[in-house]
C-alpha positions in Angstrom: -7.0 -26.6 27.2 -4.5 -23.9 26.6 -5.2 -21.6 29.7 -5.1 -23.0 33.3 -7.8 -20.5 34.5 -10.7 -21.8 31.8 -12.2 -25.0 33.4 -13.6 -25.2 36.8 -10.6 -26.4 38.7 -8.7 -23.4 37.7 -7.7 -22.8 41.2 -6.2 -26.2 41.8 -4.3 -26.1 38.5 -2.9 -22.5 38.8 -2.0 -22.9 42.3 -0.7 -26.1 42.8 -1.2 -27.2 46.6 1.6 -29.7 47.5 0.5 -31.4 50.5 2.5 -32.8 53.6 4.9 -35.7 52.6 4.3 -39.1 53.6 4.6 -40.9 56.9 7.6 -42.5 58.8 10.2 -41.1 61.0 10.1 -37.9 59.2 6.4 -37.5 59.7 6.8 -38.3 63.4 9.5 -35.7 63.8 7.8 -33.0 61.9 4.5 -33.7 64.0 6.7 -33.3 67.2 7.8 -29.8 66.2 4.2 -28.5 66.3 4.9 -25.6 63.9 2.5 -23.2 62.7 4.3 -21.9 60.1 7.3 -19.4 59.3 7.4 -16.0 60.7 9.6 -13.2 59.4 11.1 -10.4 61.6 13.3 -7.7 59.3 15.5 -10.0 57.2 15.1 -13.2 59.4 12.8 -16.0 59.1 11.8 -18.2 62.0 9.8 -21.4 62.6 7.1 -21.5 65.2 8.1 -24.7 66.7 8.8 -25.7 70.6 12.1 -27.0 69.6 15.1 -24.4 69.3 16.5 -23.6 66.2 19.6 -25.7 65.6 20.5 -24.5 61.8 21.1 -21.2 60.5 20.9 -20.6 56.7 22.1 -17.5 54.8 20.7 -16.8 51.7 21.8 -13.5 50.5 20.8 -10.9 53.0 18.2 -13.4 54.4 18.6 -15.3 57.2 16.7 -18.7 58.0 16.7 -20.0 61.5 15.7 -23.8 60.8 16.1 -27.2 62.2 18.6 -29.9 61.0 16.5 -32.9 60.8 13.7 -31.9 58.5 16.3 -30.1 55.9 18.5 -33.3 56.1 15.7 -35.6 55.4 14.4 -34.3 52.4 17.8 -32.3 50.9 20.6 -34.1 49.9 22.8 -31.1 49.6 21.7 -29.5 52.9 22.8 -33.3 54.6 26.2 -32.8 52.8 26.8 -29.3 53.7 25.7 -29.7 57.5 28.0 -32.8 58.0 30.9 -31.1 56.2 30.4 -28.1 58.6 30.2 -30.1 61.6 33.2 -31.8 60.9 35.2 -28.8 60.1 34.1 -27.4 63.5 34.6 -30.5 66.2 35.0 -28.2 69.0 31.8 -26.8 68.7 29.0 -28.6 71.0 26.1 -30.5 69.9 23.8 -27.9 70.9 25.3 -24.9 68.7 23.7 -23.9 65.8 25.3 -24.7 62.2 25.6 -21.9 60.0 25.5 -22.7 56.3 25.8 -20.1 53.6 24.0 -20.7 50.3 24.6 -17.5 48.3 24.0 -19.4 44.9 20.6 -20.8 45.3 18.6 -20.5 41.8 15.5 -18.2 42.7 17.3 -16.4 45.9 15.6 -16.3 49.1 12.0 -16.6 47.7 12.5 -20.0 46.2 14.6 -21.2 49.3 11.8 -20.4 51.7 9.2 -22.4 49.5 11.6 -25.3 49.5 12.0 -25.1 53.4 8.3 -24.9 53.8 8.1 -28.2 51.9 10.9 -29.9 54.0 8.8 -29.1 57.1 5.5 -30.4 55.7 3.5 -27.0 54.9 1.4 -26.6 52.0 3.2 -24.9 49.1 1.4 -22.9 46.3 2.7 -23.5 43.0 2.0 -21.0 40.4 3.4 -20.2 36.9 5.4 -17.2 39.0 7.4 -19.5 41.2 7.4 -23.0 39.5 10.7 -22.3 37.7 12.5 -20.7 40.6 11.3 -23.6 42.8 12.3 -26.2 40.4 15.8 -25.1 40.0 16.0 -24.7 43.9 14.8 -28.2 44.1 17.5 -29.5 41.8 19.9 -27.4 43.8 19.1 -28.8 46.9 19.1 -32.3 45.5 15.6 -33.1 46.6 15.4 -36.4 44.9 13.2 -39.5 44.8 15.8 -41.3 46.5 15.7 -39.5 50.0 11.8 -39.4 50.0 8.9 -40.5 47.7 7.0 -37.7 46.0 9.9 -35.2 46.7 10.1 -31.5 45.6 11.8 -32.4 42.3 9.0 -34.8 41.3 6.1 -32.2 42.4 7.5 -29.2 40.6 8.2 -31.3 37.3 4.8 -32.8 37.5 3.3 -29.1 37.7 5.6 -28.1 34.8 4.7 -30.9 32.7 0.8 -31.1 33.0 -0.2 -27.6 34.0 2.2 -24.9 32.8 3.2 -26.5 29.5 -0.6 -26.8 28.6 -1.4 -23.1 29.1 -0.4 -20.4 26.5 -0.1 -17.7 29.2 1.6 -19.7 32.0 4.4 -20.9 29.5 5.0 -17.1 28.9 5.1 -16.3 32.1 7.4 -19.2 33.1 9.9 -18.3 30.3 9.7 -14.7 31.6 11.2 -15.9 35.2 13.4 -18.0 33.7 15.5 -14.8 32.6 17.4 -14.8 36.1 17.7 -18.6 36.5 20.6 -19.2 34.0 21.8 -21.6 33.8 19.7 -23.8 35.6 16.7 -23.2 33.7 18.6 -24.2 30.2 20.2 -27.2 31.9 17.0 -28.6 33.4 15.4 -27.8 29.7 12.7 -25.6 31.1 13.4 -22.6 28.4 13.3 -25.3 25.7 10.1 -27.0 26.7 8.3 -23.8 27.1 9.5 -22.4 23.6 8.5 -25.5 22.0 4.9 -25.1 23.8 4.6 -21.4 22.7 5.7 -22.4 19.3 3.3 -25.3 18.8 0.3 -23.1 20.0 1.4 -20.0 18.1 1.6 -22.4 14.7 -1.8 -23.9 15.6 -4.5 -23.4 12.9 -6.3 -20.2 14.2 -9.9 -21.7 13.0 -9.3 -24.1 16.1 -8.7 -21.3 18.7 -11.0 -19.5 20.5 -10.2 -15.6 22.0 -11.5 -14.7 25.1 -12.6 -11.1 24.9 -13.1 -8.4 27.5 -15.1 -5.2 27.7 -12.2 -2.9 26.6 -12.7 -0.1 24.2 -11.6 0.2 20.9 -11.7 -2.2 17.8 -9.3 -4.8 19.4 -10.0 -6.7 22.6 -8.1 -5.6 25.6 -6.1 -8.5 27.3 -6.9 -9.5 30.8 -4.5 -9.4 33.7 -3.9 -12.2 36.3 -2.5 -11.0 39.7 0.2 -13.3 41.5 1.5 -14.9 38.6 5.0 -13.5 37.5 4.5 -10.1 37.7 1.1 -9.8 36.4 1.7 -10.2 32.8 -1.2 -9.5 30.5 -2.2 -11.5 27.5 -5.2 -12.6 25.6 -6.5 -16.0 26.8 -6.7 -18.7 24.1 -8.7 -22.0 24.5 -7.9 -24.7 22.0 -11.2 -26.6 20.5 -14.3 -26.7 22.4 -13.2 -28.0 25.9 -13.4 -25.8 29.0 -16.3 -23.9 30.7 -17.3 -20.5 29.5 -15.5 -17.6 31.0 -17.4 -14.7 32.6 -15.3 -12.3 30.8 -16.1 -13.7 27.6 -18.3 -11.9 24.8 -20.6 -13.5 22.1 -17.9 -12.5 19.4 -15.3 -15.0 21.2 -16.0 -17.6 18.3 -14.5 -14.8 15.8 -11.5 -16.1 13.9 -8.3 -14.3 15.7 -6.0 -12.2 13.4 -2.8 -14.0 12.4 -0.7 -11.6 14.6 -2.5 -12.8 17.9 0.8 -13.9 19.6 3.1 -10.9 18.5 2.5 -9.0 21.7 3.0 -11.8 24.3 6.2 -13.0 22.6 7.6 -9.5 22.5 7.6 -9.3 26.2 10.3 -12.0 26.3 14.1 -11.6 26.6 15.9 -11.4 23.5 17.6 -14.9 24.0 14.1 -16.6 24.8 12.5 -14.6 21.9 15.3 -16.1 19.6 14.5 -19.6 21.1 10.6 -19.3 20.4 11.0 -17.7 16.9 13.6 -20.6 16.1 11.3 -23.1 17.2 8.3 -21.5 15.1 10.6 -21.6 12.1 10.9 -25.3 12.6 7.1 -25.7 13.0 6.3 -24.1 9.3 5.1 -20.8 10.2 4.8 -18.3 7.3 7.9 -16.3 6.8 6.1 -13.0 6.5 4.5 -13.6 9.9 7.7 -14.2 11.5 9.2 -11.2 9.8 6.3 -9.4 11.2 6.9 -10.4 14.6 10.6 -9.7 14.6 9.4 -6.1 13.4 6.9 -5.9 16.4 9.6 -7.0 18.7 12.1 -4.4 17.6 9.6 -1.7 17.7 9.4 -2.4 21.3 12.9 -3.2 22.4 14.7 -0.7 19.7 13.0 2.7 20.0 15.1 4.5 17.5 14.2 2.0 14.9 10.7 3.2 14.2 11.3 7.0 14.0 9.7 8.9 10.8 12.7 11.0 10.5 15.5 10.5 7.8 17.8 9.7 10.4 16.0 7.5 12.8 16.5 7.8 16.3 18.8 10.6 17.5 22.2 9.9 19.3 21.4 12.2 22.4 18.2 10.5 22.9 18.0 8.0 25.5 18.2 4.4 24.3 14.8 3.5 25.8 12.3 4.3 28.4 11.4 2.4 31.5 7.7 2.2 31.0 4.9 -0.3 30.7 2.1 -0.6 28.4 -1.3 -0.5 29.6 -1.7 -4.0 28.5 1.3 -5.2 30.5 4.2 -5.4 27.9 7.1 -4.7 29.3 9.8 -2.6 27.6 13.6 -2.8 27.8 14.8 -1.0 30.7 18.0 0.5 29.2 18.6 3.9 30.9 21.8 5.5 31.3 22.9 4.9 34.9 25.2 7.8 35.9 24.3 11.3 35.8 27.3 12.4 33.7 26.7 11.0 30.3 29.5 10.5 27.9 29.7 12.1 24.4 29.1 10.4 21.2 32.4 8.6 21.0 32.1 6.4 23.7 28.1 5.4 22.7 29.2 2.2 21.3 31.0 0.9 24.4 28.7 2.0 26.9 26.3 -0.8 28.9 23.2 0.4 27.1 24.8 0.1 23.8 26.2 -3.3 24.6 22.7 -4.5 25.4 21.6 -2.8 22.0 23.8 -4.5 20.1 23.2 -7.7 21.3 19.4 -7.3 20.4 20.5 -6.1 17.0 22.9 -9.2 16.5 20.1 -11.5 17.7 17.6 -10.0 15.4 19.6 -10.2 12.4 20.5 -13.9 12.7 16.9 -15.0 12.8 15.4 -12.7 10.0 14.0 -15.2 7.7 16.0 -16.2 4.4 12.9 -15.4 2.2 12.8 -12.2 0.2 10.1 -9.9 1.2 9.8 -11.6 4.9 10.6 -7.9 6.3 10.4 -4.6 4.8 13.7 -3.0 3.1 13.1 0.1 5.2 13.3 -2.2 8.4 16.3 -3.6 7.1 18.0 -0.1 6.5 17.2 1.0 9.7 18.3 -2.1 11.4 21.5 -1.6 9.5 22.1 1.9 10.4 21.7 0.8 14.1 24.1 -2.0 13.8 26.6 0.2 12.0 26.5 2.8 15.0 26.8 0.2 17.5 29.6 -1.5 15.9 27.8 -4.9 15.5 29.9 -8.1 14.4 31.0 -7.5 10.9 30.1 -10.7 9.7 26.6 -9.9 10.5 26.6 -6.5 9.4 27.8 -8.0 5.9 24.8 -10.5 6.2 22.4 -7.9 6.6 24.0 -5.6 3.7 23.2 -8.7 1.5 19.6 -8.8 2.6 19.1 -5.1 1.8 20.8 -5.7 -1.7 18.1 -8.3 -2.4 15.1 -5.7 -2.0 17.1 -2.3 -2.6 14.6 -1.6 -5.3 12.1 -1.1 -2.6 14.2 1.3 -0.6 13.4 5.0 -0.3 16.0 7.8 0.0 15.2 8.7 3.8 16.3 5.1 4.8 19.3 5.2 2.4 21.0 8.3 4.1 23.0 6.4 6.7 25.4 8.9 8.3 29.1 8.0 8.8 29.8 6.9 12.1 33.4 6.1 11.6 36.3 8.1 10.7 35.0 9.0 7.0 35.3 12.6 6.5 31.8 12.6 4.5 28.5 13.2 6.1 27.1 10.0 4.7 28.5 6.6 4.2 28.7 6.4 0.5 31.0 3.3 0.7 27.8 1.5 2.4 25.8 2.5 -0.4 28.1 1.1 -3.0 28.4 -2.3 -1.4 24.5 -2.3 -1.3 24.3 -1.9 -5.1 27.1 -4.4 -5.4 25.0 -6.8 -3.8 21.8 -5.8 -5.6 23.7 -6.6 -8.8 25.0 -9.9 -7.6 21.7 -10.8 -6.6 20.2 -9.9 -9.9 22.9 -12.0 -11.4 22.3 -15.0 -9.4 18.3 -14.9 -9.8 18.8 -14.6 -13.9 21.3 -17.7 -13.8 18.8 -19.7 -11.4 16.1 -18.9 -13.6 17.3 -19.9 -16.7 19.2 -23.3 -15.2 16.9 -26.3 -15.7 15.7 -28.8 -13.4 14.9 -26.6 -10.3 13.4 -28.4 -7.3 9.8 -27.1 -6.3 9.1 -26.7 -2.6 6.1 -28.5 -1.0 3.4 -26.9 -0.5 2.1 -25.3 3.1 -1.1 -25.4 4.8 -3.6 -23.0 3.8 -3.4 -21.1 6.7 0.4 -21.0 6.5 1.0 -20.4 2.7 -2.0 -18.3 1.6 0.3 -15.6 0.7 3.2 -17.4 -1.1 1.9 -17.5 -4.5 0.6 -14.1 -4.3 3.9 -12.9 -3.0 5.9 -14.8 -5.5 3.7 -13.3 -8.5 4.5 -10.0 -6.9 8.0 -10.6 -6.6 8.2 -11.6 -10.2 6.5 -8.7 -11.8 8.4 -6.1 -9.5 11.6 -7.6 -10.7 11.2 -6.5 -14.3 12.0 -3.2 -13.6 14.3 -3.3 -10.4 17.3 -2.0 -12.1 15.4 1.2 -13.2 14.0 1.7 -9.9 17.3 1.3 -8.2 18.8 3.6 -10.8 16.2 6.3 -10.1 17.0 5.8 -6.2 20.7 6.1 -6.8 20.5 9.4 -8.9 18.5 10.8 -5.9 21.0 9.6 -3.6 23.8 11.5 -5.5 21.8 14.5 -5.7 21.6 14.6 -2.1 25.2 13.6 -1.2 26.6 15.7 -4.0 26.3 18.9 -1.8 28.8 17.5 0.5 31.6 19.6 -0.1 34.1 16.6 1.6 32.7 14.0 -1.3 35.5 13.3 -3.7 35.4 13.2 -7.3 36.2 9.7 -7.4 33.6 8.2 -4.9 30.9 10.2 -6.9 31.8 8.7 -10.3 32.5 5.2 -8.9 28.9 5.2 -7.6 27.2 6.9 -10.5 28.8 4.3 -12.8 27.9 1.2 -10.5 25.1 0.5 -12.5 25.1 -0.8 -16.2 24.0 1.8 -18.9 20.8 -0.5 -19.4 19.4 0.3 -15.8 18.7 4.0 -17.3 16.6 4.9 -20.0 17.0 8.8 -19.2 19.8 10.4 -17.5 18.0 13.5 -16.2 18.4 12.3 -12.6 22.2 12.1 -13.2 22.6 15.3 -14.7 21.0 16.8 -11.7 23.5 15.2 -9.6 26.3 16.6 -11.6 24.8 19.9 -11.7 24.5 19.9 -8.0 28.1 18.4 -7.6 29.5 21.1 -9.8 27.6 23.9 -7.8 28.8 22.5 -4.4 32.3 22.2 -5.6 33.2 25.3 -7.9 37.0 24.9 -7.5 36.9 21.7 -9.6 39.5 22.0 -12.8 38.3 21.9 -16.4 39.7 18.4 -16.4 37.9 17.3 -13.7 34.6 18.9 -14.8 34.9 16.8 -18.1 35.7 13.6 -16.1 32.6 14.2 -14.1 30.4 14.9 -17.1 31.4 11.5 -18.6 29.3 9.7 -16.3 26.2 10.7 -18.0 25.0 10.2 -21.7 23.9 13.1 -23.5 21.8 11.2 -26.0 19.6 10.2 -23.0 18.7 13.5 -21.8 15.1 15.0 -22.4 14.3 18.2 -24.1 14.2 20.1 -20.8 17.4 19.0 -19.7 19.2 19.5 -22.9 17.7 23.5 -22.8 19.1 23.5 -19.2 22.1 21.9 -20.1 22.8 24.5 -23.1 22.5 27.4 -20.7 24.7 26.0 -18.0 27.7 28.0 -17.4 29.0 25.4 -15.0 29.3 22.5 -17.8 32.3 22.4 -19.9 32.0 23.7 -23.3 32.4 20.5 -25.1 29.7 18.8 -23.0 27.4 21.8 -24.2 28.2 21.0 -27.9 27.5 17.4 -27.4 24.2 18.2 -25.9 23.2 20.7 -28.8 24.4 17.9 -31.4 22.4 15.0 -29.8 19.3 16.9 -29.8 19.7 17.8 -33.5 20.6 14.1 -34.0 17.3 13.2 -32.3 15.3 15.8 -34.4 16.7 14.1 -37.5 16.1 10.7 -36.3 12.7 11.7 -35.3 11.9 13.1 -39.0 13.6 10.2 -40.6 11.6 7.5 -38.7 8.2 9.4 -39.1 8.8 9.2 -43.2 10.1 5.6 -42.6 6.9 4.6 -40.7 4.7 6.2 -43.1 6.3 4.5 -46.0 6.2 1.1 -44.0 2.5 1.6 -43.2 1.8 2.1 -47.1 3.7 -0.8 -48.1 1.9 -2.8 -45.5 -1.6 -1.7 -46.6 -0.4 -2.8 -50.2 0.8 -6.0 -49.3 -2.4 -6.8 -47.4 -4.5 -5.7 -50.8 -2.4 -7.6 -52.6 -3.0 -10.8 -50.5 -6.9 -10.1 -50.7 -7.0 -9.0 -47.0 -9.1 -6.1 -46.4 -7.8 -3.5 -44.3 -9.6 -3.1 -40.8 -12.7 -0.8 -41.0 -12.8 2.5 -38.9 -15.5 0.7 -36.9 -13.2 -2.2 -35.9 -10.5 0.3 -35.0 -12.9 2.0 -32.9 -14.0 -1.3 -31.0 -10.3 -2.1 -30.5 -9.6 1.3 -28.9 -9.9 1.9 -25.1 -12.7 4.5 -24.2 -10.1 7.1 -22.7 -8.1 7.0 -25.8 -11.2 7.6 -27.9 -12.2 10.6 -25.8 -8.7 11.9 -26.0 -8.4 11.4 -29.7 -12.0 13.1 -30.2 -10.8 16.3 -28.5 -7.6 16.3 -30.5 -9.7 15.8 -33.8 -11.6 18.9 -32.9 -8.7 21.2 -32.2 -7.4 19.7 -35.6 -10.4 20.6 -37.4 -10.2 24.3 -35.8 -6.6 24.4 -37.0 -7.5 23.5 -40.6 -10.2 26.2 -40.7 -7.9 28.6 -39.7 -5.2 27.5 -41.9 -7.8 27.7 -44.8 -8.7 31.1 -44.1 -5.0 32.2 -44.0 -4.5 30.7 -47.4 -7.7 32.7 -48.9 -6.1 36.0 -47.4 -2.8 35.2 -49.0 -4.5 34.6 -52.3 -6.0 37.7 -52.3 -3.0 39.6 -51.3 -0.9 38.0 -54.1 -3.7 38.6 -56.6 -3.5 42.4 -55.8 0.3 42.2 -56.1 0.1 40.6 -59.6 -2.3 43.3 -60.7 -0.3 46.0 -59.3 3.0 44.8 -61.0 1.0 44.4 -64.6 0.2 48.0 -64.4 3.5 49.2 -63.7 5.0 47.2 -66.7 2.3 48.4 -69.0 3.1 51.9 -68.0 -0.5 53.0 -67.3 -1.0 56.2 -65.6 -1.6 56.0 -61.9 -5.1 57.3 -60.6 -3.2 60.5 -59.2 -1.9 61.2 -62.5 -5.1 60.6 -64.2 -6.8 63.0 -62.0 -4.5 65.8 -62.3 -4.8 65.2 -66.3 -8.7 65.6 -66.2 -8.6 68.9 -64.1 -6.1 70.4 -66.3 -3.1 70.2 -64.0 -4.1 73.6 -62.1 -2.9 74.2 -58.6 -5.6 76.6 -57.4 -7.9 76.5 -54.5 -10.4 74.0 -56.5 -7.7 71.6 -57.6 -6.4 71.8 -53.8 -9.8 70.9 -52.5 -10.3 68.1 -55.1 -7.0 66.5 -54.2 -8.4 63.9 -51.5 -11.3 62.8 -53.1 -9.0 62.1 -56.2 -6.8 59.9 -53.9 -9.8 58.1 -52.5 -11.2 57.6 -55.9 -7.8 56.1 -57.0 -7.6 53.7 -54.0 -11.2 52.6 -54.7 -10.2 51.6 -58.2 -7.1 49.9 -56.7 -9.6 47.8 -54.3 -11.6 46.7 -57.1 -8.5 45.8 -59.1 -7.4 43.6 -56.0 -10.7 41.8 -56.0 -10.0 40.1 -59.2 -9.5 36.4 -59.4 -7.0 34.6 -61.2 -9.5 33.7 -63.8 -10.6 37.4 -64.5 -7.1 38.8 -64.5 -6.4 36.0 -67.5 -9.2 36.9 -69.4 -12.1 34.7 -70.7 -10.3 33.3 -73.4 -7.6 32.1 -71.0 -4.8 34.3 -72.4 -2.9 36.6 -70.0 -2.3 40.0 -71.5 1.2 40.7 -72.4 2.4 37.3 -72.7 5.4 36.5 -75.0 4.7 36.3 -78.6 1.7 38.6 -78.8 1.5 42.1 -79.7 1.1 44.5 -77.0 -2.3 45.7 -76.5 -3.1 49.5 -75.9 -3.9 50.2 -72.1 -7.6 50.1 -71.4 -9.1 53.7 -71.1 -10.7 54.3 -67.7 -14.5 55.2 -68.1 -14.8 57.3 -64.7 -12.8 60.2 -64.2 -11.1 60.9 -60.8 -12.8 64.1 -60.5 
């Protein structure tokens, strides 16, 4: 059983009733006291007894009016302190009360009250909320078995081992209560044992775990809350196997397999040092690295509010570090609100108390992120890096985090990469940081290349199914993603350069070094780099001609697209030499394309000829269609229809051109032979008069002449050459007389 409430003895296990100790003189004295319990008046506790108090114990602001003998009989420390106090004041009478101050009792006045009740033989309720403080107080008061059998140390240790560590929720509660008991809880191994118990239960096979649902709304069950157990922390209740009775709050769907992240919410309530202990123990147990990374991301989303902002710069500096709020399910958030009313400026943020606590959280999370690639997202790493730089975390951890980002830089987006400069840099964004990220990426790529080419790699043993189910898929995805990693980083870097180039304080050297940090093979097209260069030239109009030439050397004009070349040819900000290079490279591209087209046609013809010579038949049209995708066939059909339409239009234009050419040839022959024009023939037929009759016949004569010209233009090439194939007026033949017109113009 993981949950102490799950069986029929829930009350006995959750509230351990410690009975009165054994007999002997101690028992007779306790019976003679006739006490009915403790009574509190203001800040003082009194024992209901007929015997007056002779011992005053001060624990902080609370006073306990007790008796010497019950405390001496079961506490070795109280016996020694009372003896030393009495020896230091020999003049005081025997009836005078001894005053003892115990300000360093673990657990404070509450734990001492329970220990005092135990010394008086009263029943003490042991719960998950008070057991850690009472165990530390018993160790502090030296309530060992040497003084009395079944002393408080033995009973609290038994409750821890047999009740608390077998329950998931009680282990979380005890680990939560250990936050104020350092170093006692550490020295007594309470933190270690609870962390290992939580890790063992988190790594158990989910198929053997049952989740107790409650009647909450929504798709995911609402956790139940138990009162009186460490502040009422809430968590889903889990039972191992089939043991234990059925809970009244359970539903028929309790047998469903829980999600892999069922333990995230409970573990995220712990303080950062205890969370680190739990995650470290989970790593040792063999939990999947992606689940560990997801739990770290979930924890950071609760304790680092600015880490989950959707804006490009995360949480603003003016925002409070966190809000003291409790989730409906009982999840505890980090209380780091500024204490004073007059808050400091941005310069003292890193040195304030909230910032120190935030820095501790950030540094701890960096140290426990799994080493495997893709255990956490690159966006989370970049946001964590921004926060680490702002809070001035340890340089070694910041460098380690930069290396982790470099491993997954191709997954980054521009918004996460725009990290502001929090130091003395004069630029708006930390360009040097991005330069280091690119360097780490190149080093990682080179390392992976060498590792893949080296022989004798050791294979890791396979994990259980419910641990390593995603390992093979993640490895295949990483391998396929690594093929174009440099190209994606190049596009990301070009976008980053376009964004930071607008900063007037960005020096030319930094821009050039960052643009040239990737090898030339990483970019197949330099359009993005051209946009960044043009943006830098626009933001820095005072650059000299030499500086502009130096800036333009970062891009290759031969890798620009047609649109970029057209824009560059009209860009007045570019040096004239660069414009000439762009035009020349475009001309070279066109020439190469034409040459490659002709060579490819010749090569295809030679290949077909070789296949025919070898007796290999070329593939048929049906075979080619069967091997072509359907989408390509549809596109080709549409293109073929357009080509046929263009062919018809071209044939029509050719016919019209031939008609015009024939008309032109006929007119040229008429001019060479000296034939009278239709107008002259018309005038001759009418006698050359200029009277009203001739004037009225002029337009009709012109119309008849143009009709003759139209009939002449409709002659074909065969008609113009004659039926015998000879062209009139050819060289070597006698010139023929001009043909007489049959019809007059009139």
